[in-house]
N, C-alpha and C positions, 0 to 999 in steps of 0.2 A: 396064533393063540386068540381065541375069541374074547372080546371085551364086553360081551353081553351077559347080564345077570338073568337068572331064571325067576319068573313070577310064580313062586311056590307058596306064598303066604296068603291064606284065605282070611275071611273076616274074623273067625273065632281066634285064629292065631295072632292076628295083630291087635285084637282087643286084649288078649292076655299078655302080649308083649307090653302094651301101654300100661295095663294095670300092674304088671310085674315090675315095671320101672318105677311105679309109685309106691307099691306095697313093700316097705323095707324099713329103713331107719325112721321114716316119718310116722309110722304107727307103732313100731316096737321099741323105739328109743326116745323120740322127741316129746311124747305127751307129758312126761314128768318135768322136763326142762321148760316146756310151755306153761305148765301149771305153776311153776315157781314165778313166772313173770306175770301171769294173769289170773291165777286162782281158777275156780271152776269155769270162769268165762273163757278159758282156753278152748272150749267147745266152739264159741263164737269166732275165736281167732282162726280155727281151722276152716270154718265156712268163709270168713272174710278173705283168707289167703286164696281159697278156691275161686272166689269171685274176681279177684285181681288177676288170676291166671286165665280166666275164661275168655277175655277179649283176645289174648294171644292165641289161644286154642282155636277160636273162630277164624282169626286171620290166617293162621297156619293151615287150617283145614281148606280154606279157599286157595291159597297159594300152592298147596300140595296137589290139588286137582288140576291146576294149570301147568305145573311142572312136576309130574310124577317120576322124578329121577332121584338117584342117591344124592345125599348131601344135606337135605333138610334146611336147617337154620342157615348154614353157609350159603347154600344155593340161592335162597330167597333174598337174603341181604346183599349178596354179591350182584345178583341180577337187578335189584332195585336201586342200589346205592353205589355200585362200582366195586372193582377188585380190592381196593384198599380196605374198605369197610368189610368186604367179604373175607379177606385174609384175617382180619382181627376177629371177626365173628367165628370163622371156621376153626382157627387155632384155639381160641378161647373156649368155644363150646365143646370142642374135642377134649381139651384138657380138663374142663369142668366135669364132663361125663366120666372120664377115666378116673378122676379123683373121687367122684361119688361112688364108683364101683369098688375102688380100693377101700373107701370108708365102710362100705357095706360088708365086705369080706373081713376086715379087721374088727368091725363092730359086732359081728356075730359071735365073737369070742366070749362076750359077757353071758350070752345065752348058752353057748356050748358048754361052758364050765358048770352050768346048772344040772346037766345030765350026763356028762362024760367025765370020768375021773382021770384027767390028764393034768400035768403041771401047767400052771398059768403061762410059763415062758414058751410053751410049745404051740400056743394059739396062732402065733404068726406063721409057723410052719404049716399048720392046717390051712390057713388062709392062702398061703402060696400054692399049696397042692390043689385047692379048689380053683384058684385062678388058672393054673395050668390046664386043668380039666376043661374049664370054660373056654379057654383059648382053642384047644383042640376041637371041642364041639363046634365052635363057630367056623373053624377052618373046614371041617368035614362036610358042612352043608347048612344053608340057611333053613331049609325045610326041617332038618333034624333038630336044629336049635329051636325053631319055632314050635315043634311038637313037644320038646322037653319043657319049654316055657309054658305051653298050654296045660300040660299035666300038673306041673308044680303050682301054677297060679290057681287052677281050679281047686286043688286041695286046700291051699291057703285061704282063698275066699270063703269056702264052705266052713273052714275052721273059725274064721273071724265072725261069720254070721252066727254060728252056734255060740260063740263067746258073747256076742252082743245080745242075742235073744235071752240066753240063760242069765247073763249078768243083769239084764234089765229087770228080771223078776226078783232079785235079791239085794240089789244095791241099796245103800242107805241114803235117803233123800236129804237128810240133815247135812250131808257133806257138800251140798250145793248152796248152802246159805252161810254167809252172804255170797251171792253169785259173782258180783263184780267187786273184787277186793282191791284191785290196783287201779281202778278207774279206767276210762276209755283209752288212756295212753298205754296202759298195761296190755290191753287187747291188741292194739296196733303193733306194739313191740313184739308180742308173742306171735302175731300173724307174720311179721317179717322173719321171725326165727323158724316157723314151721312152713314157710313158703316153699322150701325145697321138697316138701312132701308131694307137691304136685308137679315138680319140674320135669318128671318123666313122661307127662301126658303127651308131649309132642315128639317124643323120640322116634315114634314109628314113621314120621315123615322122612327120617334119614334113610329108611329102607323102602321108600315108596316105589323104587324101581323093581322091587321084588314082591310087590303086592298085586294080587289078582284084582281086576276091575277097580283100580285106584280111585276113579272118579266117584264111585259109590261107597267103597269100603273105608277109605281113609277118613272122611268126615264122620261117618257112623262110629268108627272105632275111637277116634279122638274125643268126640263130644259125648259118646255113650260111656266110655270109660271114665271120663271126667265127672259126669253126673253120678255114676255108681260110686266112685271113690269119695265124693263129697258126702254122700249119705253114709257110707261105711265108716269114714273117718269120724264123723260127728257121733255116730252110734257107739263106736268102740271107745272113743275118748271119754264119752259120757259114762260108760261103764267103768273105765279105769278110774275116773274121779270118784264114782260112787262106791267102788269096792275097796279103795285104799285110803287109810287115814292120811291126812295131809302130811304129817311128819314122815311117813314112809316114803312118799313121793319126793319130798324135798331133801331129806337127810338119810334115806335108806340105801344110798349108793356107796361106792368105794370111798373110804376115808370120810364117812358121814356127808358125802356130797349127794347130789341129785341122783335118784335111782336111774340106772341104765337099763333096767328090766321091768318097767312098770306093768306090762301085761302079765308077766309071770308072777309079780308080787301079789296080785289079786286072784290068781288062778287056783291056788291051794284051797281056800275056802269055797270056791265056786265048783271045782271038779274033784275035790278030794286029793288023795295022794298022787294021782296021776296028773293033776292039773299043771303043776310047774313043769314037769317033764314034757307033757304034751304041748303046751304053749311054747316051750323052748325049742322043741323040734320044728314046730311050725315057723318060728322066728328064723331059725337057721335056713329052712327051705326058702322062706320069703327073701331073706337077705342074699342068698345065693342066686335066686331068680332075678333080683334087682341088678346084681353084678353082671349076670348073663345078658340082660336087656341092655345094660350100659355098653358092654363090649360090642354087641351086635350093632347098636346104633352109632356109637362113636367111631368105629372103624370105617364107617362110610364117609366121614369127613375127609380123611386123607385121600380116599379114592376120588371123591368129587373134585377136591382141590388139585389133585394131580392131573385130572382130565383137563383142567383149565390152566395148566402150566404154572400153578402157584406152589406146587410141590413137585419133587422129582417124579419122572414118568413111571418109575418102577412101582409106585403105589397104586397105579391105575390098572395094573395087570390082573387079569382074572384067571384063576386056576382052571386049566382045561379039564381036569378031572372032577373037581368038586363044584365048579362054577361059583366060587366065592373069591372075594378080594384078599387073597392069602397074605400078600405083603403088607397091606393096610392093617389087617388083623394082627399080624406079627408085630408091627410097630406099636400098635395099641397095647398088645400083650406085654411087650418088653417094658413099656412105661408103667403099666399096671403092676407088674411084678416088682419093678424098682420102687414104686411108691409104697407098696406093702412092706418091702424089706428095709427101706432106709428112711422113710419119712413118717413123722408122727401125724398120720392123716386124721385121726380122731380129733386132735387139737386144732388142726388147720382146715377142717372141712368147710368152715364158714367163708374162707377166702374164695373158694370156687362158687359158693352160693350167691354172693353179691354179684358176680359176673352174670350168673344165670338170670337174676332179676333184671339186670341191665339189658340183656339180650331179648328178654320177653317184651320189654318196652320198645326196643328197636324193631322187632318183628311187626308190631302194629304200625310203625312209621313206614316200613317197607310196603305193607299192603296199601297204604295211602299213596305212596309213590307210584305203584302200579296202576291204581285206579285213576289217579289224576293225570298220569302221563298219556293215557289212552293208547298204550302200545298194542299194535295189532296182534302181536304174538301172544299176548296175555289173554287166554281164553279159558277161564276156570269153569269146571262143571258144577261146582258148588259156590254159591255166593253168600258170604257172611252177612247176616242181617244187622240192622241198626247202624250201618255205616253213615257218617264217620264218627258219630257220637261214641259208639262202643270202643273204637280204637283210641280216641282221645282220652276216654276214661281209663283205658288200659295203660296208656303212657303215663298219665298223671299218677295213677294208683301204684304203678311199679316204681316210679321215682320216689314217691312218698315212702314206700316200704324200704327202699334202698337207704334213705336217710336214717332209718331206725336200726341198721345193721351194725353200727359202731365203726370206729375209725379203722381198725385193723382189716376187717373184711373189705371196706371201701378201698383202702390202699392196695389190697390184694387184687381187686378188680382193675384198678389203674395199672398195676404191674402187668397183668395179663394183656391189657390194651396196648401198653408200650411194647411188650414182647411181640405182639402181632404186627405192630407198625414196623418194628425193627426187621422182622422177617420179610415183610413186603419190600422195604427199601433195599435190603441186602440181596435178596434172592429173586423176588417175584416181579418187581416193577419193570424190569427190562424184558420180561417174557410175555407181557400181555399189553394189549392196547384197547381192551374193552372198556365201555362206559356203561353206567347203570341207567335204568329208566328215569331216575331223578334228573339226569343230565338233560334229557329231552324236555322235561318239565321246566328246568331252569332256562334252557335255550328259548323255549316258547315264550316264557314270561319276559325274557330280555328283548326278544324281537317285538313283542307286543308293547313294551315300554318305549 
């Protein structure tokens, strides 16, 4: 049985995988929640969150070209800081991405109910059915999954562009005044909350082993999709604020809570009778796309960790027929289905978000470890500019946002870290003797002292 994956993903496919991983709850659900915390300045919060993610995107772009293999976050942190840190990062990033995929599929229910006449209690069944289809699609081939992603994301991006352009012509400018209602602290809190909108930008590094010409395509896809999404987010959120009365965003949701369908709320006046239905269909497509990108990327973590003996060897097996990591996808799929069926993921989504912020900061530290260690095996084809200032800013910015997440999400991140440490001590420690690049740096400094 071959353990080789096929390089089937071209530039357009991985750009759309990256964008599809970002276009989801961040644009269709979170704007109203961010508005409650920052008022119209939620637009700035989206830009600020993107700027905090950018250093990690630059760092990961460089590391991906040096190690164009499956595993992404796990692989880079493991090789930089050793298998303990790698185990924590791999399990945590895997769980966070699966959690985010389940959140997307459950969260699409609010939009689904706007145009499909089904009982509210059947939304979970629909989410489970969509999850099963996504799992089968990923098992059947990465190329097929990438093609489906490209088609869906292209439709969604075009729809969002039409929404932003048309909305910009009719929005009410009075709704932007006063612009900063909650002060600068409100903007920072909102930025921490919407940070997850960009968390998908680096998912494509997890499938680097299946990317054509990774030295060129990975940095272009990651940084290009990041730039496009920062512009698109700012434009769409500005239209959402300008189209909807503040009370609609803050109290127009279930039980007079925050609206969970802010884009659809303003679509009626903008597009007429078809507006709400049209935007709702686009939202369902986008959230399904987000879940697909999550399964595609997260399933590569068990694959990479299995290759390094940090997980059972069965998860590194590649299907001889489909050339996909079938067992790793099935493991990811079982957890995805379980979360949808039994866990209130909408209420608990922030638990995984805090860990994502922590990982983004650690990725910047990993790049510094590689650079300073001078490891001969580290030969990236792309070099991140602004080193080390950009990475230091990324670490500080990420940790600053983490403090704004609240006690429960931080405790959730700590629980994920402790779970990863527990798995390493119980299963992985006796199966590996590798050390990270940072060990060489420490040894060099010790000898020099």
